[in-house]
N, C-alpha and C positions, 0 to 999 in steps of 0.2 A: 352931235360934233360937225362941224362947219369943216370945210376943206373945198379949196379952190384949183385943184388939180385937173389938168386935162388930160386926154386919154395918153399921149406921149409921157408925159410925167409919172401918171399912173401905172405904167407898164414898167418905167425906169425903177421906180421907188418901191415897185410889190416885191417883198422879201418873205420867206417861209419864217414867221417868227413863234418862238418857242414859248415866248415867257409872258402874263398876261396879268394886268391887275384883275386880281379875282372879286374885288369889290365893284367893278363897273358895271353897269347896265346898259345897255341900248334901249332906248324907247321902241314902244309898240310900233309907231309910226316909221322909226328909221329900220326896223327889220322888216316890217311890210314892204316900204320901200326898197330894200335891198333883194328881197325875195322874188318881188314883181320884175325888176330888172333882170335876176336872173333867168325867169320865164321868158326874157325876149332872147334868148340863146336861141338860134337855128337848130333845127332838126330834119331828117330826111322826110320826106312827105308830111311835113308839119304834123308828124304823130305825137311831138310833144310829151314821150314818154317817161320823162325824168320824175322824179318824187322827190321832195324835199325832205327829210324827215328832221324839224326842229327840237331837238332834244331839251326840254325846259324843265323837265323833273330833275332835281338834285342829286336823288338816290340813284336815277337811273345812269344820269353822268357818272356816278362814282363806279357804277358797276361796270360801266363802258370803258371808263379809265381803268380799271383793274383787268380789261381785256386787251388794252392796248399798251400792255408793258409798263402801266404805271406814268404813263405821260401826263405831266401836269396841264397842259393847254386843254386836254379832254374836259376838265372841271373848271379851270379858271378863266377861259376865254368866256366872254360875253353871251357868245351864240355856238352852238354846235349844230351843223348841219350836217346828217347821214346822206349823201346822195345815192339814191337808188334809182330803179327804172324797172317799168312793167314789159318784159319781155313779150308779151301779147297783145301792146296796145295797139299794133298793127291793125288787129282783127276784131276789136272791141268796139270801136266808133269811125269807123273809116269814113264814113259820110260826114260825122260831124266835124274833122279836121279841114273841112272844105265847103261847109256850109255858106259861107257867104262868097263864095267864089262864082263867076260866070258858070251858067249852066254846061256849057261846052268844056270848060276846064274842071268841072265835076265828074262828067261823063266820060273824060279822059284819066284823069288821075284817081280817082276811087276804085275803079278795078285795078288798076295798076299796082297798088298797093300789096293786095293779097298776090297778084301775079309776081312780086319781087320777092315778097317773104315765105310764102306758103312751103314748108318742107325744106327749110333753109335754116337751121337752127345757128349754125355759126354765125350766118350773115343777121340774126336776129340779136344776138350777144355781141358780136361787134358795133352794131349800130347802136346799143345801149352805152358801150363804153365811149364808144366818140361823141354821143350827143351829153352825156354826164361830164365828159371832159371840156366839152365848149360851154357848159352851162357854169361848170365849175371855175371856168378862168373867169366866166363873165361876173360870178359872184366876188370872186378874189380882186378883181380891177375896180369893179364899182364900190366895194368896202374899200380900197385904199382911196378911192376919190372921194369919199365920204369922211374920210380921214381915219378909217382903222384899219388894222393889221390882220393878217391872216396866215395862215397854215395849212396846206394840204397835207392830208395822212393816209398813208395805205399800211401803216405798221399797227395793224390791231389783228385779232383772230376775227376773221370776217363770219365764221359759222355761230361763233358766242354772240357777236353784235347781231346778226341776224335772227338769233333766238329772242335777244333782249329786245328787238324792236318789233317784235311778232312778223316778220318778214313773210309775205306771202309767196307761194311755192312758185310762182310765176312772175317772181321779181327777183333782181340781183342788187347787190350792194356795189357801186363803183369803187367811191373812196368818200372819206370824211373831211370836212374844212371846219377849222375852228376859227372864229372870226371875234375880234375884240380891240383893247385898247394894250397895245405892246407897252413892256416896261424895259425892255433891253433891245437895242439895235442888232440887227443881225450882224455876223462878222462879215469882213470884205469877200466878196464873191470868192470863191475857193480855185476856180480853174476853169475860166471860159473857154470853150474851144475856138480855133481861129475860124473867122468867116469862111478862108478859102475850105476849109474841111467840110463844114456843114453845107454851105450854098454851093450846089453842082449844076451846072449849066446843060439842059437838053439831055445827057445820058451819062450813067458811071463810067 
């Protein structure tokens, strides 16, 4: 599916779409392009700890839908991505994240990773959520630019979905995104906060 949206247009037009054409399929090349764009999202210390679980098996989709209060987009969208993160990625391959950097940069940043995360479980978890949020928005804007709609989802039984996807003990689920060819437009934006309530200069 072709689209000529620029980034401003993608931001303006992206909405959480609930209804999808269940017969539509994204090509393998489109899925690969989309996920590779998602992988361009930033992560602290370049640890890239997000993991994109692409749920392709129809039966698994049905089981996840049952754990998501029977929301139709889980099975009807062309693509379902469960955004997960490896809580311990920071300690598994620290040198590899900076292998192409100048040696002086490696010497400074690689030890800094352990210094920052060791013993700070809440920071590790917060970092995963921040990174998945950035990756998820990147995926949704890229999907819109490609001509597809999306729906971010946290309305599901996290423990049940974790069991269904065999989530490792040192990983977490942040949220899911359904992506595909929408069949109904979103209703008008239900109530945007005023600019002056959201944007605060310097201090509260």
